C-alpha positions as a Markdown table, in Angstrom:
| # | Residue | x | y | z |
|---|---|---|---|---|
| 1 | Met | 24.9 | 117.0 | 34.3 |
| 2 | Ala | 22.6 | 115.1 | 32.0 |
| 3 | Ala | 25.5 | 114.4 | 29.6 |
| 4 | Val | 27.5 | 112.9 | 32.5 |
| 5 | Gln | 24.5 | 110.7 | 33.6 |
| 6 | Ala | 24.0 | 109.6 | 30.0 |
| 7 | Glu | 27.7 | 108.5 | 29.6 |
| 8 | Leu | 27.5 | 106.6 | 32.8 |
| 9 | Glu | 24.3 | 105.0 | 31.7 |
| 10 | Ala | 25.9 | 104.0 | 28.3 |
| 11 | Leu | 28.9 | 102.5 | 30.1 |
| 12 | Arg | 26.5 | 100.6 | 32.4 |
| 13 | Arg | 24.6 | 98.8 | 29.5 |
| 14 | Gly | 25.7 | 95.2 | 29.4 |
| 15 | His | 28.0 | 95.7 | 32.4 |
| 16 | Glu | 25.5 | 96.3 | 35.2 |
| 17 | Ser | 27.8 | 94.7 | 37.8 |
| 18 | Leu | 30.3 | 97.5 | 37.4 |
| 19 | Leu | 27.8 | 100.3 | 37.8 |
| 20 | Thr | 24.4 | 99.6 | 39.3 |
| 21 | Gly | 21.3 | 101.7 | 39.2 |
| 22 | Phe | 21.6 | 102.0 | 43.0 |
| 23 | Asn | 25.0 | 103.7 | 42.7 |
| 24 | Leu | 23.8 | 106.1 | 40.0 |
| 25 | Asp | 20.8 | 107.0 | 42.1 |
| 26 | His | 23.1 | 108.2 | 44.8 |
| 27 | Val | 25.0 | 110.8 | 42.7 |
| 28 | Arg | 23.6 | 114.3 | 43.1 |
| 29 | Ala | 24.7 | 117.8 | 41.9 |
| 30 | Val | 24.7 | 120.8 | 44.3 |
| 31 | Thr | 26.2 | 124.2 | 44.3 |
| 32 | Gly | 28.8 | 124.0 | 47.0 |
| 33 | Arg | 32.0 | 125.9 | 47.9 |
| 34 | Gly | 34.0 | 124.7 | 44.9 |
| 35 | Glu | 36.5 | 122.7 | 47.0 |
| 36 | Ala | 36.3 | 119.4 | 45.3 |
| 37 | Pro | 34.7 | 118.3 | 42.0 |
| 38 | Val | 33.3 | 115.1 | 43.5 |
| 39 | Ala | 32.9 | 114.6 | 47.2 |
| 40 | Ile | 31.8 | 111.6 | 49.3 |
| 41 | Ala | 28.9 | 112.1 | 51.6 |
| 42 | Arg | 27.4 | 109.6 | 53.9 |
| 43 | Asp | 24.4 | 109.0 | 51.6 |
| 44 | Gly | 26.3 | 109.1 | 48.3 |
| 45 | Leu | 28.3 | 111.3 | 46.0 |
| 46 | Val | 28.1 | 115.1 | 45.6 |
| 47 | Ile | 29.2 | 116.9 | 42.4 |
| 48 | Asp | 30.0 | 120.4 | 43.3 |
| 49 | Leu | 28.7 | 122.7 | 40.5 |
| 50 | Ala | 30.8 | 125.6 | 41.9 |
| 51 | His | 34.1 | 123.7 | 41.4 |
| 52 | Pro | 36.1 | 125.2 | 38.4 |
| 53 | Leu | 36.5 | 121.8 | 36.7 |
| 54 | Val | 32.9 | 121.0 | 36.9 |
| 55 | Lys | 32.1 | 124.5 | 35.6 |
| 56 | Gln | 34.4 | 123.9 | 32.7 |
| 57 | Ala | 32.8 | 120.5 | 32.0 |
| 58 | Leu | 29.3 | 122.0 | 31.9 |
| 59 | Glu | 30.3 | 124.9 | 29.7 |
| 60 | Arg | 32.4 | 122.9 | 27.3 |
| 61 | His | 30.7 | 119.5 | 27.1 |
| 62 | Thr | 29.1 | 120.1 | 23.7 |
| 63 | Ser | 32.4 | 121.2 | 22.0 |
| 64 | Asp | 34.7 | 118.8 | 24.0 |
| 65 | Arg | 33.2 | 115.7 | 25.4 |
| 66 | Leu | 36.3 | 114.7 | 27.2 |
| 67 | Trp | 35.1 | 117.0 | 30.0 |
| 68 | Val | 32.1 | 114.8 | 30.5 |
| 69 | Ser | 34.4 | 111.7 | 30.5 |
| 70 | Phe | 36.6 | 113.3 | 33.1 |
| 71 | Leu | 33.6 | 113.8 | 35.4 |
| 72 | Ala | 32.3 | 110.3 | 34.8 |
| 73 | Ser | 35.8 | 108.9 | 35.6 |
| 74 | Arg | 35.9 | 110.9 | 38.8 |
| 75 | Ile | 32.5 | 109.7 | 39.8 |
| 76 | Tyr | 33.5 | 106.1 | 39.5 |
| 77 | Thr | 36.6 | 106.6 | 41.5 |
| 78 | Ala | 34.6 | 108.2 | 44.2 |
| 79 | Leu | 32.0 | 105.3 | 44.0 |
| 80 | Asn | 35.0 | 102.9 | 44.7 |
| 81 | Val | 35.9 | 104.8 | 47.8 |
| 82 | Trp | 32.2 | 105.2 | 49.0 |
| 83 | Arg | 31.0 | 101.6 | 48.4 |
| 84 | Glu | 32.8 | 98.7 | 49.9 |
| 85 | Asp | 31.3 | 96.3 | 47.3 |
| 86 | Ile | 33.2 | 98.1 | 44.5 |
| 87 | Thr | 36.8 | 96.9 | 44.5 |
| 88 | Asp | 39.9 | 98.3 | 42.9 |
| 89 | Asn | 39.7 | 95.6 | 40.3 |
| 90 | Asp | 36.1 | 96.8 | 39.5 |
| 91 | Glu | 37.5 | 100.3 | 39.1 |
| 92 | Ala | 40.3 | 99.2 | 36.8 |
| 93 | Ala | 37.7 | 97.2 | 34.7 |
| 94 | Phe | 35.4 | 100.3 | 34.6 |
| 95 | His | 38.2 | 102.6 | 33.5 |
| 96 | Ala | 39.4 | 100.1 | 30.8 |
| 97 | Arg | 35.8 | 99.9 | 29.5 |
| 98 | His | 35.5 | 103.6 | 29.6 |
| 99 | Leu | 38.6 | 104.2 | 27.6 |
| 100 | Ala | 37.6 | 101.7 | 24.9 |
| 101 | Trp | 34.1 | 103.2 | 24.8 |
| 102 | Leu | 35.5 | 106.7 | 24.5 |
| 103 | Arg | 38.0 | 105.7 | 21.8 |
| 104 | Ala | 35.1 | 104.2 | 19.8 |
| 105 | Glu | 33.0 | 107.3 | 20.3 |
| 106 | Leu | 35.6 | 109.7 | 19.3 |
| 107 | Glu | 36.4 | 107.8 | 16.2 |
| 108 | Arg | 32.8 | 108.0 | 14.9 |
């Protein structure tokens, strides 16, 4: 989960309006029933460590960082649903920035 948090923090630098510290502070990981990789709760987002996609991301993140990016993307989409102040335009801007960042990271 630290790798997902680090990627979100990297994407936040210089673009704090798209991803505030408040939003990141309201993402937690728990072992649930494996029903959804990211769920929306009243007090924030829950990443389910028992979900097969989350498990794969945690197991493979060092050999294939796209798994981490997948989770980061799912988290932002869930933030858009949870937070009224995050708009669909904000989400589109985040994903465009995320894609450009990922492309640059993979070309290193």
